[in-house]
A tleap script that builds the chain and sets N, CA, C and O, in Angstrom:
source leaprc.protein.ff14SB
mol = sequence {
  NMET ILE THR PRO GLY LYS TYR ASP ILE THR
  ILE TYR GLN GLY ALA THR PHE ASP LEU PRO
  ILE GLN TYR LYS ASP SER ASN ASN LEU PRO
  VAL ASN MET SER GLY TYR ILE VAL SER GLY
  THR LEU TRP ASN ARG ILE GLY THR GLU LYS
  LEU ALA ASP PHE SER VAL PRO TRP GLU SER
  GLN ALA SER GLY ILE PHE LYS LEU ARG LEU
  GLU ALA ALA THR THR SER GLY ILE THR GLU
  GLN GLY GLN TYR ASP VAL ARG ILE MET GLN
  PRO ASN GLY ASP VAL TYR TYR LEU LEU GLU
  GLY ASN ALA PHE LEU ASN LEU GLY LEU CSER
}
set mol.1.N position { 22.419 -1.215 1.190 }
set mol.1.CA position { 21.433 -1.065 2.242 }
set mol.1.C position { 22.150 -0.946 3.584 }
set mol.1.O position { 23.122 -1.655 3.848 }
set mol.2.N position { 21.668 -0.061 4.407 }
set mol.2.CA position { 22.230 0.152 5.735 }
set mol.2.C position { 21.143 -0.143 6.757 }
set mol.2.O position { 20.037 0.389 6.662 }
set mol.3.N position { 21.450 -0.981 7.725 }
set mol.3.CA position { 20.531 -1.220 8.842 }
set mol.3.C position { 20.924 -0.254 9.943 }
set mol.3.O position { 22.068 -0.273 10.397 }
set mol.4.N position { 19.986 0.605 10.391 }
set mol.4.CA position { 20.370 1.599 11.397 }
set mol.4.C position { 20.777 0.955 12.719 }
set mol.4.O position { 20.187 -0.028 13.168 }
set mol.5.N position { 21.815 1.550 13.331 }
set mol.5.CA position { 22.206 1.134 14.667 }
set mol.5.C position { 21.187 1.645 15.672 }
set mol.5.O position { 20.437 2.579 15.389 }
set mol.6.N position { 21.165 1.041 16.823 }
set mol.6.CA position { 20.253 1.465 17.885 }
set mol.6.C position { 21.079 1.936 19.070 }
set mol.6.O position { 21.982 1.241 19.534 }
set mol.7.N position { 20.748 3.150 19.559 }
set mol.7.CA position { 21.471 3.726 20.686 }
set mol.7.C position { 20.540 4.697 21.394 }
set mol.7.O position { 20.085 5.674 20.799 }
set mol.8.N position { 20.256 4.430 22.664 }
set mol.8.CA position { 19.401 5.318 23.457 }
set mol.8.C position { 20.227 6.469 24.020 }
set mol.8.O position { 21.395 6.302 24.372 }
set mol.9.N position { 19.598 7.639 24.098 }
set mol.9.CA position { 20.278 8.831 24.609 }
set mol.9.C position { 19.482 9.418 25.774 }
set mol.9.O position { 18.290 9.149 25.927 }
set mol.10.N position { 20.162 10.225 26.591 }
set mol.10.CA position { 19.506 10.991 27.648 }
set mol.10.C position { 19.803 12.460 27.420 }
set mol.10.O position { 20.960 12.863 27.303 }
set mol.11.N position { 18.749 13.251 27.359 }
set mol.11.CA position { 18.860 14.696 27.178 }
set mol.11.C position { 18.538 15.349 28.513 }
set mol.11.O position { 17.493 15.078 29.104 }
set mol.12.N position { 19.426 16.203 28.985 }
set mol.12.CA position { 19.194 16.932 30.230 }
set mol.12.C position { 18.523 18.254 29.877 }
set mol.12.O position { 19.085 19.077 29.155 }
set mol.13.N position { 17.323 18.441 30.393 }
set mol.13.CA position { 16.551 19.644 30.083 }
set mol.13.C position { 17.323 20.887 30.512 }
set mol.13.O position { 17.785 20.969 31.650 }
set mol.14.N position { 17.466 21.851 29.609 }
set mol.14.CA position { 18.157 23.094 29.901 }
set mol.14.C position { 19.662 23.047 29.752 }
set mol.14.O position { 20.343 24.030 30.044 }
set mol.15.N position { 20.201 21.905 29.296 }
set mol.15.CA position { 21.651 21.763 29.111 }
set mol.15.C position { 21.946 21.466 27.637 }
set mol.15.O position { 21.108 20.916 26.922 }
set mol.16.N position { 23.131 21.834 27.204 }
set mol.16.CA position { 23.574 21.515 25.852 }
set mol.16.C position { 23.743 20.003 25.724 }
set mol.16.O position { 24.287 19.353 26.616 }
set mol.17.N position { 23.276 19.456 24.616 }
set mol.17.CA position { 23.414 18.028 24.337 }
set mol.17.C position { 24.369 17.857 23.164 }
set mol.17.O position { 24.164 18.452 22.105 }
set mol.18.N position { 25.402 17.055 23.341 }
set mol.18.CA position { 26.353 16.707 22.279 }
set mol.18.C position { 26.568 15.205 22.289 }
set mol.18.O position { 26.851 14.621 23.334 }
set mol.19.N position { 26.436 14.580 21.129 }
set mol.19.CA position { 26.727 13.158 20.990 }
set mol.19.C position { 27.682 12.970 19.826 }
set mol.19.O position { 27.271 13.078 18.671 }
set mol.20.N position { 28.966 12.687 20.109 }
set mol.20.CA position { 29.911 12.431 19.022 }
set mol.20.C position { 29.629 11.065 18.385 }
set mol.20.O position { 29.356 10.088 19.083 }
set mol.21.N position { 29.698 11.016 17.058 }
set mol.21.CA position { 29.427 9.784 16.309 }
set mol.21.C position { 30.504 9.615 15.247 }
set mol.21.O position { 30.923 10.578 14.605 }
set mol.22.N position { 30.942 8.378 15.076 }
set mol.22.CA position { 31.817 8.061 13.953 }
set mol.22.C position { 31.176 6.921 13.174 }
set mol.22.O position { 30.877 5.864 13.730 }
set mol.23.N position { 30.970 7.147 11.889 }
set mol.23.CA position { 30.379 6.154 10.995 }
set mol.23.C position { 31.486 5.241 10.494 }
set mol.23.O position { 32.464 5.695 9.901 }
set mol.24.N position { 31.315 3.927 10.743 }
set mol.24.CA position { 32.299 2.939 10.308 }
set mol.24.C position { 31.623 1.877 9.457 }
set mol.24.O position { 30.423 1.635 9.589 }
set mol.25.N position { 32.394 1.250 8.589 }
set mol.25.CA position { 31.849 0.205 7.733 }
set mol.25.C position { 31.832 -1.138 8.465 }
set mol.25.O position { 32.161 -1.214 9.648 }
set mol.26.N position { 31.445 -2.193 7.750 }
set mol.26.CA position { 31.319 -3.518 8.366 }
set mol.26.C position { 32.666 -4.098 8.806 }
set mol.26.O position { 32.703 -5.070 9.561 }
set mol.27.N position { 33.763 -3.513 8.343 }
set mol.27.CA position { 35.103 -3.935 8.781 }
set mol.27.C position { 35.632 -3.049 9.896 }
set mol.27.O position { 36.809 -3.128 10.250 }
set mol.28.N position { 34.767 -2.205 10.452 }
set mol.28.CA position { 35.105 -1.289 11.533 }
set mol.28.C position { 36.099 -0.207 11.104 }
set mol.28.O position { 36.861 0.310 11.921 }
set mol.29.N position { 36.077 0.126 9.809 }
set mol.29.CA position { 36.937 1.187 9.287 }
set mol.29.C position { 36.114 2.451 9.085 }
set mol.29.O position { 34.960 2.368 8.665 }
set mol.30.N position { 36.683 3.625 9.374 }
set mol.30.CA position { 35.939 4.875 9.187 }
set mol.30.C position { 35.500 5.054 7.736 }
set mol.30.O position { 36.239 4.741 6.803 }
set mol.31.N position { 34.278 5.565 7.570 }
set mol.31.CA position { 33.744 5.852 6.236 }
set mol.31.C position { 34.048 7.304 5.897 }
set mol.31.O position { 33.753 8.203 6.684 }
set mol.32.N position { 34.635 7.534 4.730 }
set mol.32.CA position { 34.858 8.900 4.264 }
set mol.32.C position { 33.496 9.467 3.877 }
set mol.32.O position { 32.878 9.000 2.921 }
set mol.33.N position { 33.028 10.465 4.612 }
set mol.33.CA position { 31.697 11.027 4.394 }
set mol.33.C position { 31.751 12.356 3.635 }
set mol.33.O position { 30.829 13.166 3.735 }
set mol.34.N position { 32.807 12.577 2.893 }
set mol.34.CA position { 32.885 13.790 2.072 }
set mol.34.C position { 31.716 13.778 1.091 }
set mol.34.O position { 31.501 12.798 0.377 }
set mol.35.N position { 30.968 14.874 1.065 }
set mol.35.CA position { 29.817 14.987 0.187 }
set mol.35.C position { 28.521 14.449 0.767 }
set mol.35.O position { 27.470 14.581 0.140 }
set mol.36.N position { 28.569 13.849 1.945 }
set mol.36.CA position { 27.368 13.343 2.607 }
set mol.36.C position { 26.637 14.496 3.295 }
set mol.36.O position { 27.251 15.489 3.685 }
set mol.37.N position { 25.337 14.352 3.437 }
set mol.37.CA position { 24.520 15.267 4.244 }
set mol.37.C position { 23.910 14.443 5.360 }
set mol.37.O position { 23.321 13.390 5.116 }
set mol.38.N position { 24.053 14.925 6.591 }
set mol.38.CA position { 23.539 14.214 7.763 }
set mol.38.C position { 22.487 15.083 8.432 }
set mol.38.O position { 22.668 16.292 8.572 }
set mol.39.N position { 21.387 14.463 8.844 }
set mol.39.CA position { 20.348 15.186 9.589 }
set mol.39.C position { 19.850 14.301 10.719 }
set mol.39.O position { 19.873 13.074 10.622 }
set mol.40.N position { 19.402 14.936 11.786 }
set mol.40.CA position { 18.869 14.208 12.930 }
set mol.40.C position { 17.637 14.916 13.466 }
set mol.40.O position { 17.584 16.145 13.510 }
set mol.41.N position { 16.651 14.134 13.873 }
set mol.41.CA position { 15.396 14.692 14.355 }
set mol.41.C position { 14.962 13.988 15.633 }
set mol.41.O position { 15.092 12.771 15.765 }
set mol.42.N position { 14.446 14.774 16.567 }
set mol.42.CA position { 13.880 14.263 17.810 }
set mol.42.C position { 12.363 14.325 17.693 }
set mol.42.O position { 11.800 15.370 17.368 }
set mol.43.N position { 11.707 13.205 17.958 }
set mol.43.CA position { 10.255 13.077 17.841 }
set mol.43.C position { 9.644 12.721 19.182 }
set mol.43.O position { 10.345 12.270 20.088 }
set mol.44.N position { 8.328 12.924 19.314 }
set mol.44.CA position { 7.647 12.435 20.517 }
set mol.44.C position { 7.648 10.906 20.490 }
set mol.44.O position { 8.075 10.297 19.508 }
set mol.45.N position { 7.172 10.294 21.563 }
set mol.45.CA position { 7.248 8.832 21.722 }
set mol.45.C position { 6.601 8.056 20.575 }
set mol.45.O position { 7.085 6.990 20.195 }
set mol.46.N position { 5.500 8.591 20.021 }
set mol.46.CA position { 4.797 7.841 18.985 }
set mol.46.C position { 5.148 8.313 17.572 }
set mol.46.O position { 4.594 7.820 16.590 }
set mol.47.N position { 6.070 9.267 17.481 }
set mol.47.CA position { 6.580 9.690 16.190 }
set mol.47.C position { 5.652 10.572 15.374 }
set mol.47.O position { 5.776 10.641 14.151 }
set mol.48.N position { 4.723 11.246 16.040 }
set mol.48.CA position { 3.764 12.080 15.319 }
set mol.48.C position { 4.056 13.569 15.421 }
set mol.48.O position { 3.492 14.368 14.672 }
set mol.49.N position { 4.942 13.948 16.353 }
set mol.49.CA position { 5.249 15.375 16.543 }
set mol.49.C position { 6.758 15.569 16.653 }
set mol.49.O position { 7.427 14.920 17.457 }
set mol.50.N position { 7.279 16.476 15.826 }
set mol.50.CA position { 8.705 16.784 15.894 }
set mol.50.C position { 8.960 17.671 17.104 }
set mol.50.O position { 8.301 18.696 17.279 }
set mol.51.N position { 9.921 17.273 17.943 }
set mol.51.CA position { 10.281 18.056 19.126 }
set mol.51.C position { 11.467 18.976 18.851 }
set mol.51.O position { 11.548 20.070 19.409 }
set mol.52.N position { 12.383 18.536 17.993 }
set mol.52.CA position { 13.568 19.355 17.689 }
set mol.52.C position { 14.345 18.734 16.533 }
set mol.52.O position { 14.250 17.535 16.267 }
set mol.53.N position { 15.104 19.572 15.865 }
set mol.53.CA position { 16.083 19.120 14.879 }
set mol.53.C position { 17.466 19.278 15.501 }
set mol.53.O position { 17.777 20.319 16.080 }
set mol.54.N position { 18.284 18.254 15.383 }
set mol.54.CA position { 19.665 18.339 15.838 }
set mol.54.C position { 20.466 19.142 14.816 }
set mol.54.O position { 20.228 19.030 13.613 }
set mol.55.N position { 21.409 19.947 15.290 }
set mol.55.CA position { 22.422 20.443 14.365 }
set mol.55.C position { 23.452 19.321 14.248 }
set mol.55.O position { 23.591 18.500 15.154 }
set mol.56.N position { 24.166 19.294 13.132 }
set mol.56.CA position { 25.100 18.196 12.894 }
set mol.56.C position { 26.436 18.770 12.433 }
set mol.56.O position { 26.752 18.730 11.244 }
set mol.57.N position { 27.227 19.306 13.372 }
set mol.57.CA position { 28.545 19.825 12.988 }
set mol.57.C position { 29.525 18.680 12.696 }
set mol.57.O position { 29.548 17.663 13.389 }
set mol.58.N position { 30.321 18.880 11.659 }
set mol.58.CA position { 31.354 17.909 11.299 }
set mol.58.C position { 32.594 18.123 12.152 }
set mol.58.O position { 32.978 19.257 12.437 }
set mol.59.N position { 33.207 17.035 12.550 }
set mol.59.CA position { 34.530 17.095 13.152 }
set mol.59.C position { 35.567 16.679 12.119 }
set mol.59.O position { 36.648 17.262 12.043 }
set mol.60.N position { 35.225 15.642 11.304 }
set mol.60.CA position { 36.095 15.210 10.205 }
set mol.60.C position { 35.260 14.405 9.219 }
set mol.60.O position { 34.931 13.246 9.471 }
set mol.61.N position { 34.921 15.028 8.092 }
set mol.61.CA position { 34.159 14.290 7.084 }
set mol.61.C position { 34.964 13.118 6.543 }
set mol.61.O position { 34.411 12.044 6.306 }
set mol.62.N position { 36.257 13.311 6.347 }
set mol.62.CA position { 37.103 12.249 5.804 }
set mol.62.C position { 37.149 11.024 6.719 }
set mol.62.O position { 37.356 9.906 6.248 }
set mol.63.N position { 36.956 11.231 8.024 }
set mol.63.CA position { 36.970 10.120 8.984 }
set mol.63.C position { 35.572 9.760 9.468 }
set mol.63.O position { 35.426 8.929 10.364 }
set mol.64.N position { 34.544 10.374 8.889 }
set mol.64.CA position { 33.166 10.047 9.251 }
set mol.64.C position { 32.773 10.459 10.654 }
set mol.64.O position { 31.939 9.803 11.278 }
set mol.65.N position { 33.368 11.552 11.173 }
set mol.65.CA position { 33.112 11.972 12.546 }
set mol.65.C position { 32.265 13.244 12.549 }
set mol.65.O position { 32.624 14.250 11.935 }
set mol.66.N position { 31.132 13.176 13.254 }
set mol.66.CA position { 30.237 14.327 13.399 }
set mol.66.C position { 29.588 14.273 14.771 }
set mol.66.O position { 29.783 13.315 15.520 }
set mol.67.N position { 28.819 15.298 15.098 }
set mol.67.CA position { 28.106 15.342 16.374 }
set mol.67.C position { 26.628 15.574 16.129 }
set mol.67.O position { 26.244 16.231 15.161 }
set mol.68.N position { 25.810 15.038 17.002 }
set mol.68.CA position { 24.412 15.464 17.117 }
set mol.68.C position { 24.409 16.476 18.243 }
set mol.68.O position { 24.932 16.211 19.325 }
set mol.69.N position { 23.813 17.646 17.989 }
set mol.69.CA position { 23.881 18.722 18.978 }
set mol.69.C position { 22.526 19.406 19.124 }
set mol.69.O position { 21.843 19.689 18.140 }
set mol.70.N position { 22.155 19.665 20.378 }
set mol.70.CA position { 21.014 20.502 20.726 }
set mol.70.C position { 21.510 21.571 21.686 }
set mol.70.O position { 22.169 21.264 22.679 }
set mol.71.N position { 21.195 22.816 21.393 }
set mol.71.CA position { 21.578 23.921 22.278 }
set mol.71.C position { 20.724 23.882 23.546 }
set mol.71.O position { 19.627 23.323 23.554 }
set mol.72.N position { 21.243 24.481 24.612 }
set mol.72.CA position { 20.525 24.517 25.893 }
set mol.72.C position { 19.156 25.179 25.741 }
set mol.72.O position { 18.191 24.746 26.371 }
set mol.73.N position { 19.060 26.219 24.917 }
set mol.73.CA position { 17.770 26.888 24.706 }
set mol.73.C position { 16.752 25.929 24.089 }
set mol.73.O position { 15.556 26.038 24.357 }
set mol.74.N position { 17.215 25.005 23.275 }
set mol.74.CA position { 16.318 24.017 22.663 }
set mol.74.C position { 15.898 22.964 23.674 }
set mol.74.O position { 14.718 22.624 23.758 }
set mol.75.N position { 16.854 22.440 24.449 }
set mol.75.CA position { 16.502 21.389 25.406 }
set mol.75.C position { 15.616 21.928 26.523 }
set mol.75.O position { 14.877 21.167 27.148 }
set mol.76.N position { 15.683 23.234 26.781 }
set mol.76.CA position { 14.802 23.833 27.798 }
set mol.76.C position { 13.339 23.665 27.431 }
set mol.76.O position { 12.486 23.557 28.312 }
set mol.77.N position { 13.043 23.643 26.140 }
set mol.77.CA position { 11.663 23.533 25.686 }
set mol.77.C position { 11.170 22.111 25.498 }
set mol.77.O position { 10.000 21.901 25.178 }
set mol.78.N position { 12.037 21.135 25.692 }
set mol.78.CA position { 11.630 19.734 25.550 }
set mol.78.C position { 11.029 19.285 26.877 }
set mol.78.O position { 11.658 19.404 27.928 }
set mol.79.N position { 9.809 18.771 26.815 }
set mol.79.CA position { 9.088 18.437 28.051 }
set mol.79.C position { 8.642 16.985 28.119 }
set mol.79.O position { 7.921 16.600 29.039 }
set mol.80.N position { 9.065 16.175 27.151 }
set mol.80.CA position { 8.621 14.781 27.167 }
set mol.80.C position { 9.697 13.859 26.603 }
set mol.80.O position { 10.585 14.285 25.864 }
set mol.81.N position { 9.592 12.582 26.974 }
set mol.81.CA position { 10.464 11.556 26.411 }
set mol.81.C position { 10.164 11.445 24.926 }
set mol.81.O position { 9.105 11.880 24.475 }
set mol.82.N position { 11.063 10.879 24.179 }
set mol.82.CA position { 10.815 10.743 22.754 }
set mol.82.C position { 11.668 9.675 22.121 }
set mol.82.O position { 12.154 8.754 22.777 }
set mol.83.N position { 11.833 9.829 20.825 }
set mol.83.CA position { 12.697 8.960 20.042 }
set mol.83.C position { 13.381 9.830 18.998 }
set mol.83.O position { 12.909 10.922 18.679 }
set mol.84.N position { 14.485 9.344 18.474 }
set mol.84.CA position { 15.222 10.145 17.502 }
set mol.84.C position { 15.711 9.244 16.376 }
set mol.84.O position { 15.750 8.020 16.505 }
set mol.85.N position { 16.079 9.874 15.279 }
set mol.85.CA position { 16.734 9.145 14.206 }
set mol.85.C position { 17.737 10.062 13.509 }
set mol.85.O position { 17.649 11.288 13.576 }
set mol.86.N position { 18.684 9.425 12.845 }
set mol.86.CA position { 19.726 10.123 12.095 }
set mol.86.C position { 19.716 9.553 10.683 }
set mol.86.O position { 19.804 8.341 10.485 }
set mol.87.N position { 19.605 10.451 9.704 }
set mol.87.CA position { 19.602 10.043 8.298 }
set mol.87.C position { 20.839 10.590 7.597 }
set mol.87.O position { 21.348 11.660 7.929 }
set mol.88.N position { 21.303 9.823 6.620 }
set mol.88.CA position { 22.400 10.297 5.782 }
set mol.88.C position { 21.946 10.294 4.328 }
set mol.88.O position { 21.200 9.418 3.892 }
set mol.89.N position { 22.413 11.289 3.594 }
set mol.89.CA position { 22.247 11.288 2.146 }
set mol.89.C position { 23.634 11.174 1.549 }
set mol.89.O position { 24.494 12.026 1.774 }
set mol.90.N position { 23.841 10.119 0.790 }
set mol.90.CA position { 25.124 9.899 0.139 }
set mol.90.C position { 25.252 10.829 -1.068 }
set mol.90.O position { 24.247 11.345 -1.558 }
set mol.91.N position { 26.467 11.046 -1.547 }
set mol.91.CA position { 26.672 11.945 -2.685 }
set mol.91.C position { 25.841 11.568 -3.923 }
set mol.91.O position { 25.517 12.437 -4.732 }
set mol.92.N position { 25.495 10.284 -4.078 }
set mol.92.CA position { 24.707 9.846 -5.239 }
set mol.92.C position { 23.207 10.073 -5.042 }
set mol.92.O position { 22.415 9.765 -5.932 }
set mol.93.N position { 22.803 10.617 -3.866 }
set mol.93.CA position { 21.399 10.900 -3.592 }
set mol.93.C position { 20.669 9.828 -2.809 }
set mol.93.O position { 19.532 10.048 -2.393 }
set mol.94.N position { 21.291 8.661 -2.591 }
set mol.94.CA position { 20.656 7.614 -1.785 }
set mol.94.C position { 20.557 8.073 -0.334 }
set mol.94.O position { 21.491 8.672 0.199 }
set mol.95.N position { 19.420 7.789 0.302 }
set mol.95.CA position { 19.163 8.200 1.682 }
set mol.95.C position { 18.956 6.958 2.535 }
set mol.95.O position { 18.225 6.044 2.152 }
set mol.96.N position { 19.610 6.932 3.697 }
set mol.96.CA position { 19.501 5.809 4.622 }
set mol.96.C position { 19.394 6.330 6.049 }
set mol.96.O position { 19.870 7.422 6.362 }
set mol.97.N position { 18.762 5.534 6.911 }
set mol.97.CA position { 18.782 5.801 8.345 }
set mol.97.C position { 20.056 5.178 8.896 }
set mol.97.O position { 20.346 4.009 8.641 }
set mol.98.N position { 20.808 5.959 9.649 }
set mol.98.CA position { 22.080 5.505 10.186 }
set mol.98.C position { 21.958 5.057 11.644 }
set mol.98.O position { 22.604 4.099 12.067 }
set mol.99.N position { 21.113 5.771 12.409 }
set mol.99.CA position { 21.028 5.540 13.842 }
set mol.99.C position { 19.630 5.904 14.320 }
set mol.99.O position { 18.990 6.803 13.774 }
set mol.100.N position { 19.160 5.193 15.352 }
set mol.100.CA position { 17.861 5.490 15.944 }
set mol.100.C position { 17.861 5.017 17.392 }
set mol.100.O position { 18.676 4.185 17.792 }
set mol.101.N position { 16.935 5.560 18.164 }
set mol.101.CA position { 16.826 5.107 19.549 }
set mol.101.C position { 15.839 5.928 20.338 }
set mol.101.O position { 15.223 6.866 19.830 }
set mol.102.N position { 15.704 5.553 21.588 }
set mol.102.CA position { 14.857 6.301 22.518 }
set mol.102.C position { 15.616 7.523 23.008 }
set mol.102.O position { 16.844 7.516 23.095 }
set mol.103.N position { 14.868 8.572 23.326 }
set mol.103.CA position { 15.461 9.796 23.881 }
set mol.103.C position { 14.800 10.027 25.237 }
set mol.103.O position { 13.641 10.434 25.315 }
set mol.104.N position { 15.538 9.767 26.281 }
set mol.104.CA position { 15.027 9.962 27.625 }
set mol.104.C position { 15.291 11.392 28.050 }
set mol.104.O position { 16.301 11.982 27.667 }
set mol.105.N position { 14.405 11.941 28.826 }
set mol.105.CA position { 14.532 13.328 29.310 }
set mol.105.C position { 14.812 13.304 30.790 }
set mol.105.O position { 14.081 12.687 31.564 }
set mol.106.N position { 15.885 13.986 31.186 }
set mol.106.CA position { 16.218 14.145 32.600 }
set mol.106.C position { 15.953 15.606 32.944 }
set mol.106.O position { 16.586 16.504 32.390 }
set mol.107.N position { 15.013 15.839 33.862 }
set mol.107.CA position { 14.624 17.193 34.213 }
set mol.107.C position { 15.664 17.907 35.068 }
set mol.107.O position { 15.616 19.130 35.204 }
set mol.108.N position { 16.597 17.166 35.640 }
set mol.108.CA position { 17.633 17.774 36.478 }
set mol.108.C position { 17.059 18.345 37.765 }
set mol.108.O position { 15.849 18.314 37.987 }
set mol.109.N position { 17.930 18.858 38.600 }
set mol.109.CA position { 17.513 19.412 39.887 }
set mol.109.C position { 17.812 20.897 39.990 }
set mol.109.O position { 17.282 21.571 40.873 }
set mol.110.N position { 18.651 21.420 39.103 }
set mol.110.CA position { 19.036 22.836 39.192 }
set mol.110.C position { 18.227 23.687 38.257 }
set mol.110.O position { 18.421 24.901 38.203 }
savepdb mol mol.pdb
quit
């Protein structure tokens, strides 16, 4: 069983969003995520409407390093605060939530 970590993010409307993540075990050692599938979703505040899906490019599966990414064209269309979560599917098919938090929107000035 995995208890999801909590981490709030800020998305700047109209800008690319990248959040590097490294999955570590209870001993603070990197988890080899070879064969894992990771997905992330941005929801409205009450969790009833999907605002966006994050792309999840790998930096190193063997070291458990990946990114949550939203392109600028996607963040341009986000108009409200929300919440997000990140799920992993292990090679054996077990699915767990890895991370969750609030997603604040910064409208920027430019």
